N, C-alpha and C positions, 0 to 999 in steps of 0.2 A: 427449511428453505433449501432445497436440493443444491443450489448454485453455490452457495457459501458456506455451508456446514458439512459438506461432504467428507471432509477431513476432520471433522470434531468429534469428541467422544461419544461413543454409542452407549446404549445403557449396559451392555455386557462387555464392552472392550476392556475395562479395568479389570473384570472378573476373569477375562480371557488371559491377560498378561500375568494373573498371579499378584502377589504382593510386591509392590515396587519398594524397594530397598535401597535407594540410591542415597550415596553420602554427598558431601559438600565438593569432592572432587569430581564425582559423576554429573552433578548439576552444572558446575562450571565448564567441564568438557562440552556438555550439551548446548550451553549458552554460546560458547565459542562458536560450534558448529552453526547455531542459527544465525550469528554474526556473519560467518562466512555466506551463509545464503543472502543476505541483505547485499553483501558487496558482489555477489555473483550476479544478483538482479541489476546492481548498478552498472556492471561492466556489459552487459547485454544491451541495457537502455542507453548507455552513453554511445556504444558502438553503433546501434540503429537510430542516432539523432537525426532528425530532418524526416524520417518516415511518418506517413499520416497515420498508418497502422501499428505504429510503434508498440502500444500496449498490449495489442493482441499479439504480436510477433515475439515479445519478450516473454510473455506468460507461456507460450509455445516452447521457447527455448528453456524456460523453467521447468517445463515438463508437467504443467497445470492443464486440467482439463479444460476444453473450451468454453463450459458453462460457467468456469470462475470468472469470466468476464462478460459473456453474452449468451443468450438464448438463441442465438441466431444458428440455426442447424447447417447454414452454408459455409460455416468457418473452415477454412482450409488453408494452409501454409506449408510451403516447401521448404525445407531444411536439409542440411546435409546429414549423411548417416552417423557422423561423428557426433553432431550436436543432439541428434537423436538418442544415441547411446549414453551420452552425459547426462540427459534429462531422465533417461530411464534408471541410470544409477542413483540419481539424486532422488528418484520417487523411491526406489527400493530402500535407500537409507532411511528415509522417512518413515517407511512402513514400520522398522526395527525399533523405533523410539516411541515414548510416549507422547500423546498430543498435548500440544499446550499453544497459547494464543499465537506464539512466535510462528507458527506453521500455517496461520492464516493467509492466503494469497493478498487479500486486501491489507492486512497488517504490515507485510513484507513490502509490497509495493509503495504504501504510504509512507514508511519509515525510510526506505531507499531513496525516494525522490525528495523527501524533506532533507535527508542527510546530504544530498548533492547540493540543495539551496543553501543550507546553514554553513556548512564547511567552506564554500567558496566565499560566501559573504562575509564571514570572521576574518578571513585572511584578507579580504579586499577593505572592510571596513576598519582595519589596525592603523590604516594611513589616512590621516585627517584631509590630506590634500586630495583625495580621491572621492571620499564621501562625506557629506555634511553631517555633523554630529547628530542632529535631529534625526535625520533619516537613518543613519547607522544603527542607532538604538531602537528607533520606533520599527523599522521593518523587521529586525530580528526578533524582537518581543512580539510582533504579529506573527511570524513563522512558528514561534513556540507555542503560543496561544491556540493557532490552528491546528497544529499537530496534537496537543494536548487533547482538544475536543475530538479529534479524528479518532485517537487511541480510545476514548471513553465509547465512542461510538461502535468502533469494532468489537470492544468487550460485550456491549450490549447486544451486538449481532451474533457473537459466538455464543451468548446464553439465550439466544432465540427470542428476544425482547426486541420485536423489529419495530414497533412503534418508539418505542426509546431510542433505538439506533437512528431513525429518521430525524428526531428532534435534535439529537446530538450531531448528527451531520450537516445539518441546517446551521447550527452553531460555528461548526468547522468552515462550512462555506462562507458564512459572514465575515469570519477572520481572514479567509481566503481572499476574497473580493476586497478586504482593507490592504492586503498585501498587493492585490494587483493595482490597486489604486495608487500606492505609494511608487510603483514602479512605472507608473504612467505621469507622474508629477513632472511638471516642467521646471525642474530643478537645474542648476547648472550641473553639467555631467562631465566627468573627465572620460578619456577614452576607456579606462577599465570598467568605469560605472555602465557606460554604454554597451560594452561587451557583456557584461553579467547581464543587464536588463534582455539582451537577445537571446540568452541562454534560459534565462529565468522564466519568463513570460510563458514559453511553450510548456515548461514543467509545472507551472502553476496550473495552466488549463489541463494537463493531463491529470493532475490531482481531482480536479472539479469533475472531469469526465468519469473518473473511476468512482468517486462517491455519488454521482447521479446515478450511475448504472446500479450500483448497490441499493440507493433509496428506490429505485424503480422496482427491483427484485423484491424489496421489502414489502412494498406497497401491493405488489401482485400477491404475495404471500398472506397478508393480511386480509385482501378480498376473497381470498380461497375459501369456500364452505369448510367448515369444521366436519370431521369425520363423523360425530354423532349427528351432525344435521343431513349428511349425505344417508346415514342410516334409515334416519325418519322418515 
């Protein structure tokens, strides 16, 4: 599927790179760089809060191809030359490193948005007078379950198992719907909890939008005739 595995390892990619001989320090450095990518995404994402096209706008700032999010050929975004240079620099850095799941745009976006949800909730739920205990534990558990299923789905996607990816994204969506329901419950809300809800709901809907886009692309790929059938 061209939209989501364009950055993935090709049949000859590892051969072209020669033998990969990284030690623990090299991989730790690599993982720290990928953590920085997630925080870069968060920076763009929070800066563009309130924009209806936030997902596509952030993807553009990250230097991802437009097809990482949509098959719409009319996708255009105006950005400053400085942002474009930053995106190009980021893309060049990516080309010099081996491919891992951490570079998948769906992985980055999902991890980043979940990180904004969990770290703010953990700070909020520390104080019992702000969040009821049942909600504090239940919502955090729901976030973790949803992220876990999404990560498994993205891994299946990266391996090209699109049917399994759809099934796992459905599970992630069930957990996400549970998180949405908890945020909509008519429980006594402190001012801090109300403020969190106002920020969390759009982010949960953004996660759903990302996954639904990917699932649609997976279904299109599964419906595409195989090369052998086309040759016949």
